[in-house]
C-alpha positions as CSV (number, residue, x, y, z in Angstrom):
1,M,-75.2,6.9,-10.4
2,I,-71.4,6.1,-10.3
3,E,-71.2,5.7,-14.0
4,E,-73.2,8.9,-14.7
5,T,-71.0,10.8,-12.3
6,I,-67.8,9.5,-13.9
7,D,-69.2,10.4,-17.4
8,R,-69.4,14.1,-16.2
9,I,-65.7,14.4,-15.3
10,E,-63.9,16.4,-17.9
11,P,-60.2,17.3,-18.5
12,L,-59.1,20.5,-16.8
13,D,-59.8,23.8,-18.6
14,E,-56.6,24.5,-20.6
15,K,-57.8,28.0,-21.5
16,A,-58.3,29.1,-17.9
17,M,-54.9,27.6,-16.9
18,K,-53.1,29.4,-19.8
19,F,-54.6,32.7,-18.5
20,A,-53.5,31.9,-15.0
21,K,-50.0,31.0,-16.0
22,E,-49.6,34.2,-18.0
23,R,-51.0,36.3,-15.2
24,Q,-48.6,34.7,-12.7
25,D,-45.7,35.7,-14.9
26,F,-46.9,39.3,-14.8
27,L,-47.3,39.6,-11.1
28,T,-44.9,41.7,-9.1
29,K,-42.3,38.9,-8.3
30,P,-39.6,37.0,-10.1
31,K,-41.1,34.4,-12.5
32,D,-41.9,31.1,-10.7
33,S,-40.6,32.5,-7.4
34,L,-43.7,31.3,-5.4
35,G,-43.1,27.7,-6.7
36,I,-45.9,25.3,-5.8
37,L,-48.3,28.1,-4.8
38,E,-48.2,29.3,-8.5
39,K,-48.8,25.7,-9.8
40,L,-51.7,25.2,-7.3
41,S,-53.5,28.4,-8.4
42,I,-53.2,27.3,-12.0
43,Q,-54.6,23.9,-11.2
44,V,-57.5,25.4,-9.4
45,T,-58.4,27.6,-12.4
46,G,-58.4,24.5,-14.6
47,I,-60.5,22.6,-12.1
48,T,-63.1,25.4,-11.6
49,R,-62.9,26.6,-15.3
50,N,-62.6,30.1,-13.9
51,P,-59.4,32.1,-14.7
52,M,-59.9,34.2,-11.5
53,P,-61.5,31.9,-9.0
54,K,-62.6,32.7,-5.4
55,I,-62.6,30.4,-2.5
56,R,-65.3,31.4,0.0
57,D,-67.3,28.3,0.9
58,K,-64.9,25.7,2.4
59,V,-66.3,22.3,3.5
60,I,-64.6,19.3,5.2
61,I,-66.6,16.1,4.9
62,T,-65.6,13.5,7.5
63,M,-66.9,10.0,6.9
64,A,-67.3,7.7,9.9
65,G,-67.6,3.9,9.9
66,D,-66.7,0.9,12.0
67,H,-64.6,-2.1,11.0
68,G,-65.2,-5.7,12.0
69,V,-61.5,-6.4,11.7
70,V,-60.9,-4.8,15.1
71,E,-61.9,-8.2,16.5
72,E,-58.3,-9.2,15.4
73,D,-56.6,-6.8,17.8
74,V,-55.2,-4.5,15.1
75,S,-55.8,-1.2,16.9
76,A,-54.7,0.4,20.1
77,F,-58.3,1.6,20.7
78,P,-61.6,-0.3,21.0
79,K,-64.2,0.2,18.3
80,E,-66.4,2.3,20.7
81,V,-64.0,5.2,20.1
82,T,-65.5,5.7,16.6
83,L,-68.8,6.7,18.1
84,Q,-67.2,8.6,21.0
85,M,-65.1,10.7,18.5
86,V,-68.2,11.4,16.3
87,D,-69.8,12.8,19.5
88,N,-66.7,14.9,20.0
89,F,-67.0,16.2,16.4
90,I,-70.6,17.0,17.0
91,H,-69.7,19.2,20.0
92,G,-66.8,20.9,18.3
93,G,-64.0,19.5,20.5
94,A,-61.9,17.6,18.1
95,A,-58.8,18.6,16.2
96,I,-60.7,18.8,13.0
97,N,-63.2,21.3,14.5
98,V,-60.3,23.5,15.7
99,L,-58.6,23.5,12.4
100,A,-61.8,24.0,10.4
101,R,-62.6,27.0,12.5
102,H,-59.1,28.3,11.9
103,I,-59.6,28.3,8.1
104,G,-63.3,29.2,8.2
105,A,-64.6,25.9,7.0
106,R,-67.8,24.0,8.0
107,V,-67.4,20.3,9.0
108,I,-69.9,17.8,7.7
109,I,-70.0,14.5,9.7
110,V,-71.4,11.6,7.9
111,D,-72.5,8.4,9.6
112,I,-72.0,5.9,6.8
113,G,-71.3,2.8,8.9
114,V,-71.0,3.4,12.6
115,A,-71.8,0.3,14.5
116,I,-74.4,2.0,16.7
117,D,-77.2,4.4,15.7
118,I,-76.3,8.1,16.3
119,K,-79.0,10.3,17.8
120,P,-80.3,12.7,15.1
121,H,-78.3,15.9,15.2
122,K,-78.1,18.9,12.9
123,N,-74.3,18.4,12.5
124,V,-74.6,14.7,11.4
125,I,-75.8,13.3,8.1
126,N,-77.2,9.8,8.2
127,K,-76.1,7.8,5.2
128,K,-75.6,4.5,7.0
129,V,-75.0,1.6,4.6
130,G,-74.4,-0.9,7.4
131,Y,-73.6,-1.2,11.1
132,G,-69.8,-1.6,10.5
133,T,-68.1,-3.9,8.1
134,K,-67.6,-7.6,8.7
135,N,-64.2,-9.0,9.7
136,I,-62.1,-9.1,6.6
137,A,-59.9,-11.7,8.1
138,R,-62.8,-14.1,7.9
139,G,-64.7,-12.9,4.8
140,A,-65.8,-10.0,2.7
141,A,-66.1,-6.6,4.4
142,M,-69.4,-6.0,2.6
143,S,-71.5,-7.1,-0.3
144,Y,-70.8,-5.7,-3.8
145,D,-74.1,-3.8,-3.7
146,E,-73.1,-2.2,-0.3
147,A,-69.8,-1.1,-1.9
148,I,-71.8,0.6,-4.7
149,R,-74.1,2.2,-2.1
150,S,-71.3,3.6,-0.1
151,V,-69.7,5.3,-3.1
152,E,-73.1,6.6,-4.1
153,A,-73.7,7.9,-0.6
154,G,-70.5,10.0,-0.9
155,I,-71.7,11.5,-4.2
156,E,-75.1,12.3,-2.6
157,V,-73.5,14.1,0.4
158,L,-71.4,16.2,-1.9
159,E,-74.3,17.1,-4.1
160,E,-76.4,18.1,-1.1
161,E,-73.6,20.4,0.1
162,I,-73.3,22.0,-3.3
163,K,-76.8,23.4,-2.7
164,K,-75.4,25.3,0.3
165,G,-72.2,26.4,-1.5
166,V,-68.9,24.6,-2.0
167,D,-65.8,26.2,-3.6
168,I,-63.4,23.6,-2.2
169,V,-63.9,20.3,-0.3
170,G,-61.6,18.5,2.1
171,I,-62.1,14.8,2.9
172,G,-61.4,13.1,6.2
173,D,-62.2,9.9,8.1
174,M,-63.1,8.4,11.4
175,G,-63.1,4.7,12.0
176,I,-61.2,2.5,14.4
177,G,-59.5,-0.2,12.3
178,N,-59.6,1.7,9.0
179,T,-55.8,1.8,8.4
180,T,-55.9,-2.0,8.3
181,A,-58.6,-1.8,5.6
182,S,-56.7,1.0,3.8
183,S,-53.5,-1.1,3.8
184,A,-55.4,-4.0,2.4
185,I,-56.8,-1.8,-0.4
186,V,-53.5,-0.4,-1.3
187,A,-51.8,-3.8,-1.4
188,A,-54.7,-5.2,-3.5
189,V,-54.6,-2.4,-6.1
190,T,-50.9,-1.8,-6.3
191,G,-49.6,-5.3,-5.8
192,E,-47.1,-4.1,-3.2
193,R,-46.1,-6.3,-0.3
194,V,-48.2,-5.9,2.8
195,E,-45.2,-5.0,4.9
196,R,-44.5,-2.0,2.6
197,V,-48.0,-0.5,2.9
198,T,-48.8,-1.1,6.5
199,G,-48.1,1.3,9.3
200,R,-48.9,1.5,13.0
201,G,-52.2,3.3,12.8
202,T,-53.2,4.5,16.2
203,G,-49.7,3.8,17.5
204,I,-49.7,0.1,18.1
205,N,-46.7,-1.8,19.6
206,D,-44.4,-4.2,17.8
207,A,-46.4,-7.3,18.6
208,M,-49.7,-5.7,17.5
209,Y,-48.0,-4.4,14.4
210,D,-46.8,-7.9,13.4
211,N,-50.3,-9.2,14.0
212,K,-51.7,-6.4,11.9
213,I,-49.6,-7.5,8.9
214,R,-50.6,-11.1,9.4
215,V,-54.3,-10.1,9.5
216,I,-54.0,-8.1,6.3
217,K,-52.3,-11.0,4.5
218,K,-55.0,-13.4,5.7
219,A,-57.7,-11.0,4.5
220,L,-56.2,-10.8,1.1
221,E,-55.8,-14.6,0.9
222,V,-59.3,-15.3,2.2
223,N,-61.0,-12.7,-0.1
224,S,-58.8,-12.6,-3.2
225,P,-59.9,-9.0,-4.2
226,D,-59.6,-8.2,-7.9
227,G,-57.1,-5.3,-8.0
228,K,-58.4,-4.3,-11.4
229,D,-62.0,-3.8,-10.0
230,P,-62.0,-1.0,-7.4
231,L,-65.5,-1.8,-6.3
232,D,-64.6,-5.5,-5.7
233,V,-61.6,-4.4,-3.7
234,L,-63.8,-2.1,-1.6
235,A,-66.3,-4.9,-1.1
236,K,-63.8,-7.5,-0.1
237,V,-61.4,-5.6,2.1
238,G,-62.6,-2.0,2.4
239,G,-64.7,0.2,4.6
240,F,-68.0,2.1,4.2
241,E,-66.3,5.4,5.0
242,I,-63.6,4.7,2.4
243,G,-66.2,4.1,-0.2
244,G,-68.0,7.3,0.8
245,L,-64.8,9.3,0.4
246,A,-64.3,7.8,-3.1
247,G,-67.8,9.1,-3.9
248,V,-67.0,12.6,-2.6
249,V,-64.0,12.7,-4.9
250,L,-65.9,11.6,-7.9
251,G,-68.8,14.0,-7.2
252,A,-66.4,16.9,-6.7
253,A,-64.6,16.1,-10.0
254,A,-67.9,15.9,-11.8
255,H,-68.8,19.4,-10.5
256,G,-65.5,21.1,-11.1
257,I,-64.6,21.4,-7.3
258,P,-61.1,21.0,-6.0
259,V,-60.7,18.1,-3.5
260,V,-58.1,18.4,-0.8
261,M,-57.2,15.0,0.5
262,D,-56.2,14.2,4.1
263,G,-53.9,11.3,5.0
264,F,-53.7,7.6,4.4
265,V,-57.3,6.5,4.8
266,S,-58.6,9.4,2.7
267,A,-56.0,8.6,0.1
268,A,-57.2,5.0,0.0
269,G,-60.7,6.5,-0.9
270,G,-59.0,8.7,-3.4
271,L,-57.2,5.8,-4.9
272,L,-60.4,3.9,-5.5
273,A,-61.9,7.0,-7.1
274,T,-59.0,7.5,-9.5
275,E,-58.9,3.8,-10.4
276,L,-62.6,4.2,-11.3
277,A,-62.0,7.5,-13.1
278,P,-58.4,8.3,-13.9
279,L,-59.4,11.9,-14.9
280,A,-60.3,12.5,-11.2
281,K,-56.6,12.6,-10.3
282,K,-56.4,16.2,-11.7
283,Y,-59.0,17.4,-9.3
284,I,-57.2,16.1,-6.2
285,I,-54.7,18.0,-4.1
286,A,-52.7,16.0,-1.5
287,S,-52.5,18.0,1.7
288,H,-49.7,16.1,3.4
289,N,-47.6,13.0,3.6
290,S,-48.7,10.9,6.6
291,V,-46.2,8.9,8.7
292,E,-48.2,5.8,7.6
293,I,-45.6,4.1,5.4
294,G,-48.1,3.1,2.7
295,H,-49.2,6.7,2.1
296,N,-46.1,7.7,0.1
297,I,-46.5,4.6,-2.1
298,L,-50.2,5.5,-2.6
299,L,-49.4,9.1,-3.5
300,K,-46.8,8.0,-6.1
301,R,-49.4,5.6,-7.6
302,M,-51.8,8.6,-8.0
303,G,-49.1,10.9,-9.3
304,L,-49.6,13.4,-6.5
305,R,-47.1,15.5,-4.5
306,P,-48.1,16.4,-0.9
307,L,-48.0,20.0,0.2
308,L,-46.8,19.3,3.7
309,D,-44.9,16.8,5.7
310,L,-45.6,17.4,9.4
311,N,-45.4,13.8,10.8
312,M,-49.2,13.7,11.1
313,R,-51.3,10.6,11.3
314,L,-54.6,11.7,13.0
315,G,-57.0,11.6,10.1
316,E,-60.4,13.4,10.6
317,G,-59.6,15.8,7.8
318,T,-56.9,17.7,9.8
319,G,-54.4,17.6,7.0
320,A,-57.0,18.6,4.5
321,A,-57.9,21.7,6.6
322,L,-54.3,22.8,6.6
323,G,-54.1,22.1,2.9
324,I,-57.2,24.1,2.1
325,G,-55.5,27.1,3.8
326,I,-52.6,26.8,1.4
327,V,-54.8,26.4,-1.6
328,E,-56.7,29.5,-0.6
329,A,-53.5,31.4,-0.2
330,S,-52.4,30.4,-3.7
331,V,-55.6,31.6,-5.3
332,K,-55.4,34.9,-3.5
333,I,-51.9,35.4,-4.8
334,L,-53.2,34.9,-8.3
335,T,-56.3,37.1,-8.0
336,E,-55.3,39.8,-5.5
337,M,-51.6,40.5,-6.2
338,A,-50.7,43.5,-8.4
339,T,-49.1,43.1,-11.8
340,F,-46.0,45.0,-12.8
341,E,-48.2,47.3,-14.8
342,D,-50.7,47.9,-12.0
343,A,-48.0,48.7,-9.5
344,G,-45.7,50.7,-11.8
345,V,-42.8,48.3,-11.1
346,S,-40.2,47.6,-13.7
347,K,-40.1,44.0,-15.0
348,A,-37.0,41.9,-15.2
349,I,-34.5,43.0,-17.9
350,S,-34.7,39.5,-19.6
351,D,-37.4,36.9,-19.6
352,E,-34.6,34.4,-18.8
353,V,-33.8,36.0,-15.5
């Protein structure tokens, strides 16, 4: 399934992008005066292969999974919080629910690896690959087959949502301990020093932070992930939800759907997706720059520029929700704003103005 999905990913539609660029230059404003908003709208036309796209159906997919590495005291919160926060998502009380309502998006919660079974609920999709990963400080997080299954689960979730309507998708995460796994992934893939890609996650103190760095170094030493094989990295030091997010990115790119990425953990999933399929980079929009220090390094590796920098580090898809609002605004500028001819407004005296 992964190979077939990657094979369907195509370059962006240059014809649609050319039309969008020409239209932007004829809208009632100085040329390039809306900056990134103009570039965003052009990117969306290339992704969707539609020179005049509409964004109506907005979806945020939040993947949830537990991590055995919490046994090493790397988080300020116990692993039970993963399940408790999923329950909060279900009942609409979390930040992601509030921001999703704000932009008119539906939130899809996916149990891909929570350590306890979640009671069936209309707001939760069960794609459980395992009951949390194993402790990466002592061995591999999961088997290679489980790594494949987690990515495939993400593809499957996206394809099921397409049946309901998806014009844009945001990706988010929930999993105590997942910044530890994400830092390990980034270090393994990029070769950066662990200290340069490891942040404080849920807000740990200095002693816990030093311990977190030691644990990640130990995990890399114990497992020796192959940085050139994204699935090996995922299996050795990753998380089920991170694999699922990679699958959503691949599935969206294969179907010509823009992906708005949340923070550090979502970007770790995005990194694995783009290492598997470099063309997928063009389909991703980075919503914000997290305060997690490894996020900026990760974004540079992917060649992405974040839309916002709000000192956020929550996850859940919160940054993605804000980013979707900006992307939607950019598309409305392209499709709803009047041209000089439509409005009877004189153009600039010179094209160089």
